[in-house]
N, CA, C and O of each residue as an XYZ file, in Angstrom:
676
protein
N       0.524     -1.351      0.174
C      -0.338      0.255      0.011
C       0.916      1.307     -0.024
O       0.559      2.406      0.400
N       2.067      1.269     -0.354
C       3.098      2.167     -0.054
C       2.955      2.921     -1.643
O       3.927      3.568     -2.034
N       2.011      2.840     -2.327
C       1.828      3.224     -4.232
C       1.504      4.353     -3.796
O       2.350      5.199     -4.085
N       0.361      4.869     -3.032
C      -0.296      6.106     -2.776
C       0.611      7.506     -2.928
O       0.561      8.463     -3.700
N       1.540      7.105     -1.698
C       2.775      8.235     -1.764
C       3.470      8.302     -2.779
O       3.927      9.410     -3.063
N       3.717      7.368     -3.484
C       4.605      7.992     -4.882
C       3.611      8.016     -5.973
O       3.951      8.199     -7.142
N       2.474      7.847     -5.634
C       1.396      8.341     -7.164
C       1.174     10.258     -6.683
O       1.111     11.094     -7.584
N       1.086     10.667     -5.208
C       0.758     11.801     -4.812
C       2.204     12.464     -5.417
O       2.234     13.360     -6.260
N       3.108     11.978     -4.948
C       4.454     12.878     -5.171
C       4.466     12.836     -6.493
O       4.708     14.001     -6.811
N       4.357     12.235     -7.420
C       4.532     11.664     -8.796
C       3.313     13.415     -9.653
O       3.581     14.255    -10.512
N       2.101     13.165     -8.804
C       1.144     14.208     -9.236
C       1.441     15.648     -8.716
O       1.080     16.691     -9.262
N       2.136     15.529     -7.608
C       2.565     17.090     -7.443
C       3.393     17.534     -8.446
O       3.227     18.558     -9.109
N       4.527     16.530     -8.566
C       6.053     16.705     -9.489
C       5.587     17.153    -10.642
O       6.261     18.057    -11.135
N       4.247     16.669    -11.489
C       3.598     17.133    -12.783
C       2.656     18.627    -12.611
O       2.695     19.595    -13.371
N       2.086     18.514    -11.764
C       1.438     19.811    -11.140
C       2.500     21.389    -11.023
O       2.212     22.532    -11.378
N       3.762     20.856    -10.389
C       4.639     21.866    -10.133
C       5.259     22.132    -11.256
O       5.539     23.327    -11.345
N       5.662     21.339    -12.365
C       6.388     20.969    -13.497
C       5.001     22.550    -14.496
O       5.141     23.709    -14.885
N       4.163     21.795    -14.463
C       2.907     22.578    -15.510
C       2.832     24.452    -15.247
O       2.677     25.398    -16.020
N       3.064     24.312    -13.516
C       3.149     25.712    -13.011
C       4.303     26.060    -13.345
O       4.293     27.112    -13.984
N       5.167     25.679    -13.207
C       6.956     26.555    -13.455
C       6.803     26.938    -15.104
O       7.078     28.080    -15.473
N       6.254     25.699    -16.267
C       6.249     25.990    -17.794
C       5.028     27.083    -18.097
O       5.100     27.560    -19.230
N       3.932     27.556    -17.291
C       3.510     28.241    -17.391
C       3.961     29.282    -17.092
O       3.839     30.148    -17.958
N       4.558     29.627    -15.991
C       5.578     30.614    -15.401
C       6.341     31.610    -16.293
O       6.566     32.814    -16.420
N       6.629     30.319    -16.878
C       8.279     30.993    -18.225
C       7.474     31.568    -19.034
O       7.905     32.525    -19.677
N       6.279     31.189    -19.188
C       5.832     31.356    -20.656
C       5.233     32.671    -20.542
O       5.331     33.461    -21.481
N       4.490     33.042    -19.246
C       4.318     34.422    -19.058
C       5.200     35.374    -19.065
O       5.154     36.423    -19.707
N       6.257     34.894    -18.127
C       7.560     35.969    -18.312
C       8.157     36.192    -19.917
O       8.762     37.149    -20.400
N       7.932     35.522    -20.232
C       8.408     35.724    -22.117
C       7.570     36.611    -22.694
O       7.860     37.454    -23.543
N       6.367     36.357    -22.131
C       5.402     37.325    -22.991
C       5.543     38.375    -22.295
O       5.749     39.358    -23.008
N       5.512     38.673    -20.781
C       5.633     40.179    -20.674
C       7.300     40.579    -21.106
O       7.308     41.620    -21.764
N       8.465     40.098    -20.927
C      10.117     40.440    -21.629
C       9.591     41.123    -22.429
O       9.463     42.341    -22.309
N       8.984     40.078    -23.903
C       8.912     41.007    -24.978
C       8.012     41.774    -25.582
O       8.196     42.123    -26.748
N       6.791     42.189    -24.810
C       6.450     42.927    -24.601
C       6.632     44.193    -24.099
O       5.955     45.187    -24.359
N       7.625     44.105    -23.332
C       8.645     45.203    -23.294
C       9.263     46.372    -24.321
O       9.340     47.598    -24.392
N       9.552     45.482    -24.875
C      10.337     45.857    -26.368
C       9.223     46.353    -27.318
O       9.653     46.944    -28.309
N       8.369     46.278    -27.256
C       7.489     47.105    -28.437
C       7.295     48.706    -27.993
O       7.646     49.229    -26.935
N       6.494     49.435    -29.364
C       7.004     51.016    -29.165
C       5.617     51.380    -28.282
O       4.411     51.145    -28.357
N       6.553     52.109    -27.388
C       5.749     52.654    -25.930
C       4.073     53.484    -26.699
O       3.438     54.070    -25.822
N       3.628     53.529    -27.657
C       2.861     53.890    -28.133
C       1.485     52.839    -28.919
O       0.488     53.149    -29.571
N       1.940     51.779    -28.551
C       0.945     50.438    -29.001
C       0.850     49.689    -27.527
O       1.597     49.184    -26.689
N      -0.259     49.894    -27.710
C      -0.796     48.721    -26.449
C      -1.444     47.309    -27.549
O      -1.828     47.393    -28.716
N      -1.362     45.925    -26.539
C      -1.760     44.778    -27.310
C      -2.565     44.288    -26.196
O      -2.416     44.689    -25.041
N      -3.791     43.033    -26.716
C      -4.360     42.121    -26.141
C      -4.048     41.601    -25.151
O      -4.439     41.707    -23.988
N      -2.861     40.653    -25.933
C      -2.850     39.450    -25.955
C      -1.306     38.530    -26.850
O      -1.135     38.647    -28.063
N      -0.759     38.039    -26.327
C       0.464     37.574    -26.853
C      -0.075     36.397    -27.909
O      -0.409     35.304    -27.452
N      -0.155     36.703    -29.527
C      -0.592     35.166    -30.252
C       0.254     33.957    -30.545
O      -0.182     32.836    -30.808
N       2.260     34.531    -30.422
C       3.139     33.583    -30.356
C       4.311     34.177    -29.626
O       4.495     35.387    -29.492
N       5.043     33.278    -29.193
C       6.301     34.005    -28.290
C       6.984     32.391    -28.706
O       6.226     31.425    -28.611
N       8.081     32.226    -29.051
C       9.486     31.716    -29.206
C      10.667     32.238    -29.228
O      10.951     33.272    -29.834
N      11.463     31.534    -28.545
C      13.134     32.212    -28.420
C      13.869     30.832    -28.514
O      13.353     29.720    -28.399
N      14.880     31.066    -28.694
C      16.168     30.222    -28.555
C      17.569     31.072    -28.137
O      17.676     32.231    -28.538
N      18.539     30.521    -27.396
C      19.719     30.568    -26.966
C      19.652     30.137    -25.579
O      18.820     29.468    -24.967
N      21.309     30.983    -25.070
C      21.318     30.627    -23.737
C      22.116     31.890    -23.446
O      21.687     33.002    -23.752
N      23.388     31.678    -22.795
C      24.209     32.685    -22.102
C      24.291     33.663    -23.312
O      24.402     33.277    -24.476
N      24.224     34.986    -22.919
C      24.666     36.041    -23.641
C      23.504     36.308    -24.843
O      22.624     37.161    -24.954
N      23.962     35.068    -25.762
C      22.987     35.177    -27.491
C      21.925     34.605    -27.463
O      21.705     33.629    -26.745
N      20.983     35.201    -28.357
C      19.724     34.412    -28.334
C      19.247     35.095    -29.789
O      19.800     35.925    -30.511
N      17.873     34.319    -29.907
C      17.325     35.244    -30.501
C      15.816     34.489    -30.649
O      15.608     33.291    -30.454
N      14.426     35.915    -31.203
C      13.339     34.777    -30.932
C      12.121     35.948    -31.695
O      12.341     36.961    -32.358
N      11.172     35.489    -31.393
C       9.930     36.511    -31.605
C       8.833     36.541    -31.371
O       8.349     35.409    -31.386
N       8.002     37.467    -31.100
C       6.674     37.415    -30.273
C       5.888     38.277    -31.231
O       6.473     39.195    -31.807
N       4.626     38.055    -31.442
C       3.373     38.660    -32.225
C       2.352     38.764    -31.133
O       1.938     37.890    -30.372
N       2.019     40.123    -31.238
C       0.874     40.349    -30.076
C      -0.071     40.909    -30.871
O       0.254     41.366    -31.967
N      -1.487     40.952    -30.382
C      -2.774     41.329    -30.667
C      -2.718     42.465    -30.626
O      -2.589     42.902    -29.482
N      -2.770     43.375    -31.606
C      -3.259     44.903    -30.605
C      -4.264     45.242    -30.419
O      -5.047     44.966    -31.329
N      -4.775     45.900    -29.374
C      -5.633     46.022    -28.888
C      -6.462     47.125    -29.742
O      -5.940     47.813    -30.620
N      -8.004     47.208    -29.313
C      -8.638     48.066    -30.373
C      -8.773     49.332    -30.801
O      -9.126     49.686    -31.926
N      -8.407     50.192    -29.633
C      -8.076     51.552    -29.947
C      -6.853     52.019    -30.472
O      -6.942     53.049    -31.141
N      -5.650     51.485    -30.327
C      -4.462     51.675    -30.828
C      -4.450     50.963    -32.410
O      -3.660     51.296    -33.293
N      -5.424     49.997    -32.537
C      -5.589     49.635    -33.822
C      -6.252     50.163    -34.448
O      -6.489     49.732    -35.577
N      -6.823     51.309    -33.980
C      -8.279     51.880    -34.851
C      -7.293     53.206    -34.996
O      -7.119     53.863    -36.023
N      -6.655     53.436    -33.612
C      -5.830     55.057    -34.209
C      -4.804     54.758    -35.286
O      -4.461     55.667    -36.042
N      -4.354     53.685    -35.388
C      -3.001     53.660    -36.525
C      -3.880     53.011    -38.247
O      -3.470     53.150    -39.399
N      -4.895     52.463    -37.844
C      -5.845     52.481    -39.281
C      -6.103     53.866    -39.952
O      -6.238     54.035    -41.164
N      -6.145     54.675    -39.147
C      -6.988     55.995    -39.218
C      -5.755     57.138    -39.620
O      -5.789     57.952    -40.542
N      -4.802     56.947    -38.743
C      -3.742     57.726    -39.689
C      -2.203     57.464    -40.212
O      -1.254     58.179    -40.534
N      -2.454     56.137    -40.126
C      -1.540     55.487    -40.706
C       0.085     55.440    -40.010
O       0.301     55.216    -38.819
N       1.043     55.681    -40.955
C       2.341     55.861    -40.145
C       2.750     57.004    -38.951
O       3.560     56.963    -38.025
N       1.615     58.240    -39.512
C       2.031     58.902    -38.296
C       1.367     58.717    -37.193
O       1.416     59.622    -36.360
N       0.507     57.397    -36.874
C       0.387     57.139    -35.540
C       1.622     56.892    -34.362
O       1.655     57.094    -33.149
N       2.430     56.453    -35.165
C       3.868     55.920    -34.473
C       5.117     56.289    -34.863
O       6.212     55.747    -34.705
N       4.740     57.420    -35.462
C       6.067     58.207    -36.301
C       6.999     58.571    -34.995
O       8.191     58.265    -34.971
N       6.543     59.047    -34.240
C       7.061     59.673    -32.734
C       7.500     58.890    -31.747
O       8.250     59.224    -30.830
N       6.990     57.772    -31.958
C       7.583     56.185    -30.844
C       8.646     55.558    -31.293
O       8.615     54.824    -32.280
N       9.745     55.812    -30.560
C      11.199     55.663    -30.826
C      11.249     54.740    -29.471
O      11.924     53.726    -29.643
N      10.797     54.844    -28.424
C      11.336     54.016    -26.992
C      10.667     53.414    -26.515
O       9.562     53.757    -26.095
N      11.429     51.772    -26.419
C      10.557     50.876    -26.254
C       9.799     50.739    -24.828
O      10.454     51.488    -24.103
N       8.883     50.241    -24.139
C       7.997     50.675    -23.136
C       8.701     50.337    -22.067
O       8.891     51.156    -21.168
N       9.436     48.430    -21.993
C      10.299     48.858    -20.484
C      11.695     48.413    -20.608
O      12.322     47.813    -19.736
N      12.171     48.795    -21.887
C      14.031     48.959    -21.967
C      14.082     50.080    -22.587
O      14.177     50.388    -23.775
N      13.984     50.826    -21.328
C      14.844     52.481    -21.612
C      15.943     52.672    -23.078
O      15.826     53.378    -24.080
N      16.841     51.848    -22.712
C      18.342     52.227    -23.803
C      17.632     51.268    -25.300
O      18.300     51.363    -26.330
N      16.428     50.465    -25.357
C      16.178     50.200    -26.565
C      15.838     51.738    -27.378
O      14.919     52.463    -26.995
N      16.742     52.092    -28.555
C      15.926     52.942    -29.141
C      15.425     52.470    -31.072
O      16.188     51.884    -31.840
N      14.423     52.799    -31.317
C      14.250     52.542    -32.515
C      14.707     53.349    -33.682
O      15.118     54.429    -33.259
N      14.795     53.273    -34.876
C      15.237     54.043    -35.812
C      13.707     54.287    -36.061
O      12.770     53.624    -35.615
N      13.658     55.699    -37.101
C      12.232     56.289    -37.596
C      11.483     55.523    -38.893
O      11.641     55.522    -40.114
N      10.811     55.039    -38.183
C       9.528     54.108    -39.017
C       9.373     54.323    -40.163
O       9.224     55.476    -40.569
N       9.367     53.281    -40.961
C       9.336     53.042    -42.637
C       8.362     51.985    -42.910
O       8.395     50.932    -42.273
N       6.883     52.371    -44.478
C       6.467     51.466    -44.569
C       7.031     50.482    -45.197
O       8.197     50.535    -45.589
N       6.152     49.338    -45.380
C       6.490     48.160    -46.076
C       6.512     48.749    -48.013
O       6.401     49.923    -48.364
N       6.649     47.795    -48.762
C       7.370     46.641    -48.366
C       9.065     46.882    -47.714
O       9.856     47.770    -48.032
N       9.227     45.928    -46.867
C      10.532     45.916    -46.639
C      11.678     45.369    -47.403
O      11.432     44.356    -48.059
N      12.758     45.793    -47.442
C      13.688     45.645    -48.202
C      14.997     46.019    -47.517
O      15.395     47.075    -47.025
N      15.598     44.666    -47.662
C      17.181     44.907    -46.831
C      17.962     45.435    -47.067
O      18.484     45.351    -48.178
N      18.404     46.233    -46.102
C      19.163     47.498    -46.264
C      20.789     47.104    -46.886
O      21.336     46.337    -46.093
N      21.445     47.346    -47.769
C      22.171     46.725    -48.210
C      23.838     47.658    -47.764
O      24.821     46.918    -47.729
N      24.098     49.225    -47.444
C      24.734     49.502    -46.708
C      24.884     49.111    -45.141
O      26.039     49.089    -44.716
N      23.860     48.808    -44.259
C      24.101     48.249    -43.538
C      24.288     47.126    -42.375
O      24.199     46.923    -41.164
N      24.591     46.585    -43.552
C      25.440     44.884    -43.331
C      24.179     43.902    -42.509
O      22.968     43.920    -42.730
N      24.791     43.239    -41.711
C      24.567     42.449    -40.877
C      23.487     42.999    -39.572
O      22.360     42.613    -39.263
N      24.178     43.827    -39.117
C      23.654     44.354    -37.563
C      22.252     44.398    -37.821
O      21.533     43.553    -37.289
N      21.663     45.463    -38.732
C      20.439     45.912    -38.670
C      19.406     44.989    -39.627
O      18.180     44.914    -39.549
N      20.167     44.428    -40.396
C      19.143     42.998    -41.457
C      19.029     41.714    -40.146
O      17.894     41.346    -39.840
N      19.862     41.282    -39.650
C      19.497     40.181    -39.200
C      18.498     39.532    -38.004
O      18.202     38.362    -37.760
N      18.027     41.075    -37.230
C      16.680     40.998    -36.819
C      15.586     40.363    -37.242
O      14.670     40.227    -36.430
N      15.441     39.848    -38.561
C      14.530     39.410    -39.130
C      14.340     37.824    -38.713
O      13.463     37.025    -38.386
N      16.003     37.932    -38.988
C      16.114     36.002    -38.509
C      15.203     35.218    -36.983
O      14.942     34.020    -36.883
N      14.926     36.118    -36.125
C      14.344     35.607    -35.003
C      13.248     34.665    -35.786
O      12.610     33.789    -35.201
N      13.097     34.992    -37.343
C      11.162     34.406    -37.583
C      11.830     32.918    -38.276
O      11.241     32.028    -38.890
N      13.317     33.051    -37.900
C      13.986     31.745    -38.562
C      14.772     31.217    -37.986
O      14.709     31.434    -36.776
N      15.922     30.261    -38.457
C      17.134     30.083    -38.159
C      17.119     29.362    -36.673
O      17.998     29.446    -35.815
N      15.686     28.516    -36.596
C      15.851     27.652    -35.303
C      15.422     28.926    -34.390
O      15.425     28.731    -33.174
N      15.196     29.718    -34.683
C      14.494     30.684    -33.215
C      12.845     30.412    -32.712
O      12.301     30.459    -31.609
N      12.400     30.137    -33.966
C      11.050     29.651    -33.827
C      10.354     28.874    -34.785
O      10.608     28.683    -35.975
N       9.284     28.392    -33.954
C       8.389     27.835    -35.435
C       6.891     28.067    -35.517
O       5.879     27.483    -35.130
N       7.220     29.299    -36.265
C       5.842     30.125    -36.384
C       4.849     28.886    -37.028
O       5.516     27.986    -37.540
N       3.669     28.730    -37.076
C       2.763     28.267    -37.696
C       2.553     28.495    -38.896
O       2.063     29.607    -39.094
N       2.755     27.787    -39.920
C       2.592     28.176    -41.538
C       1.711     29.075    -42.161
O       1.961     29.714    -43.183
N       0.574     29.103    -41.448
C      -0.576     30.306    -41.779
C      -0.122     31.545    -41.443
O      -0.310     32.564    -42.106
N       0.455     31.467    -40.449
C       0.646     33.078    -39.100
C       2.041     33.677    -40.149
O       2.230     34.874    -40.364
N       2.822     32.669    -40.649
C       4.269     32.817    -41.510
C       4.064     33.451    -42.701
O       4.671     34.479    -43.001
N       3.198     32.881    -43.458
C       2.769     33.722    -44.391
C       2.100     34.623    -44.356
O       2.154     35.332    -45.361
N       1.322     34.984    -43.435
C       0.520     35.894    -43.533
C       1.819     37.292    -43.300
O       1.707     38.304    -43.991
N       2.749     37.187    -42.477
C       4.082     37.932    -42.190
C       4.634     38.503    -43.561
O       4.599     39.621    -44.074
N       5.187     37.206    -43.968
C       5.639     37.532    -44.939
C       5.186     38.053    -46.373
O       5.900     38.422    -47.306
N       3.543     37.965    -46.274
C       2.852     38.866    -47.686
C       2.754     40.444    -47.017
O       2.832     41.405    -47.783
N       2.573     40.662    -45.490
C       2.312     41.937    -45.068
C       3.624     42.894    -45.535
O       3.487     44.018    -46.018
N       4.970     42.206    -45.288
C       6.153     42.978    -45.662
C       6.696     43.039    -47.066
O       7.758     43.556    -47.415
N       5.797     42.425    -47.821
C       5.987     42.237    -49.091
C       4.690     43.417    -49.866
O       4.544     43.654    -51.065
N       4.159     43.795    -49.076
C       2.987     45.118    -49.763
C       3.240     45.666    -48.597
O       3.528     45.278    -47.465
N       2.974     47.176    -49.428
C       2.795     48.405    -48.395
C       1.263     48.521    -47.641
O       0.168     48.293    -48.154
N       1.475     48.820    -46.677
C       0.633     49.054    -45.767
C       0.984     48.300    -44.560
O       0.084     47.734    -43.939
N       2.050     48.244    -44.215
C       2.840     47.885    -42.918
C       3.587     48.422    -42.609
O       4.312     48.752    -43.548
N       4.197     49.102    -40.799
C       5.140     49.865    -40.627
C       6.274     49.289    -39.643
O       5.901     48.743    -38.605
N       7.542     49.385    -39.910
C       8.384     48.382    -39.627
C       9.570     49.785    -38.824
O       9.509     50.951    -39.214
N      10.456     49.365    -37.811
C      11.207     49.786    -37.182
C      12.169     49.134    -36.609
O      11.994     48.158    -35.879
N      13.753     49.856    -37.036
C      14.703     48.588    -36.339
C      15.783     49.376    -35.547
O      16.140     50.551    -35.637
N      16.211     48.316    -34.707
C      17.589     49.006    -33.780
C      18.458     47.594    -34.119
O      18.351     46.729    -34.989
N      19.358     47.807    -33.002
C      20.719     46.990    -33.336
C      20.208     45.475    -33.263
O      19.481     45.145    -32.325
N      20.575     44.567    -34.229
C      19.893     43.316    -34.219
C      18.389     42.963    -33.668
O      18.172     41.907    -33.074
N      17.359     43.951    -33.920
C      15.993     44.025    -33.604
C      15.039     44.888    -34.190
O      15.596     45.861    -34.698
N      14.118     44.893    -34.279
C      12.825     45.539    -35.113
C      11.849     44.516    -34.545
O      11.717     43.388    -34.071
N      11.127     45.891    -34.980
C       9.256     45.902    -34.592
C       8.443     46.339    -36.292
O       8.692     47.297    -37.022
N       7.496     45.275    -36.470
C       6.836     45.701    -37.728
C       5.287     45.467    -36.845
O       5.068     44.624    -35.974
N       4.441     46.394    -37.334
C       2.917     46.424    -37.362
C       2.379     46.035    -38.614
O       2.738     46.241    -39.773
N       1.704     45.600    -38.250
C       0.243     44.625    -39.029
C      -1.016     45.082    -39.261
O      -1.970     44.332    -39.055
N      -1.239     46.646    -39.817
C      -2.447     47.142    -39.428
C      -3.799     45.670    -39.874
O      -4.667     44.977    -39.343
N      -3.254     45.876    -40.947
C      -4.238     45.002    -41.965
C      -4.682     43.590    -40.838
O      -5.873     43.320    -40.682
N      -3.930     43.033    -40.345
C      -3.777     41.850    -39.371
C      -3.893     42.210    -38.362
O      -4.263     41.337    -37.577
N      -3.708     43.398    -37.855
C      -4.092     43.937    -36.576
C      -3.445     43.125    -35.133
O      -3.972     42.672    -34.116
N      -1.953     43.216    -35.666
C      -0.812     42.123    -35.547
C       0.670     42.972    -35.261
O       0.998     43.839    -36.071
N       1.480     42.697    -34.155
C       2.536     43.853    -33.747
C       3.542     42.442    -33.519
O       3.259     41.434    -32.872
N       4.854     42.755    -34.314
C       5.504     41.522    -34.195
C       7.090     42.073    -33.604
O       7.611     43.051    -34.140
N       7.554     41.583    -32.835
C       8.983     41.681    -32.309
C       9.838     40.817    -32.561
O       9.513     39.734    -32.075
N      11.044     40.790    -33.243
C      11.745     40.338    -33.497
C      13.508     40.298    -32.961
O      13.883     41.368    -32.481
N      14.473     39.275    -33.009
C      16.203     39.555    -32.436
C      16.538     38.612    -33.103
O      15.896     37.715    -33.648
N      17.841     38.902    -33.030
C      18.615     37.847    -33.187
C      19.915     38.674    -32.810
O      20.263     39.632    -33.500
N      20.536     38.314    -31.821
C      21.105     38.342    -31.080
C      21.401     38.650    -29.436
O      22.526     38.472    -28.968
């Protein structure tokens, strides 16, 4: 009859693992949301994934933009975010001037600016195919807005109602 204590131990262990995993997931969502521009509010995380170790890493986080912010961006276009250069909770993160898509890889800036999109691939994330296709289609057509920083960047997809932060390094 000593099986019961072992079963309780296993059950408690499984619950603890679930709680820790959920906590880490919430932390990633919160951490990456802090890199979004301070003028953009979001409702929820749609997809968050990262890979890395000590020092270097890469990842992507996609959020649903809240209704008020989404309406403001649709009404004003790029002007709605043009003055927004700072991240919400990472004061040292300053973004470039906002530009409208289509996104074109910058030739003179080399890898330091354009590597930020590697967060979408390179083993950094496994975005669902439909979401990945929507992102790449939006990046190739006018109507979305992006700003970059060293090894990172943000893209607002007004038609999708999404904002994405991606980094590599």
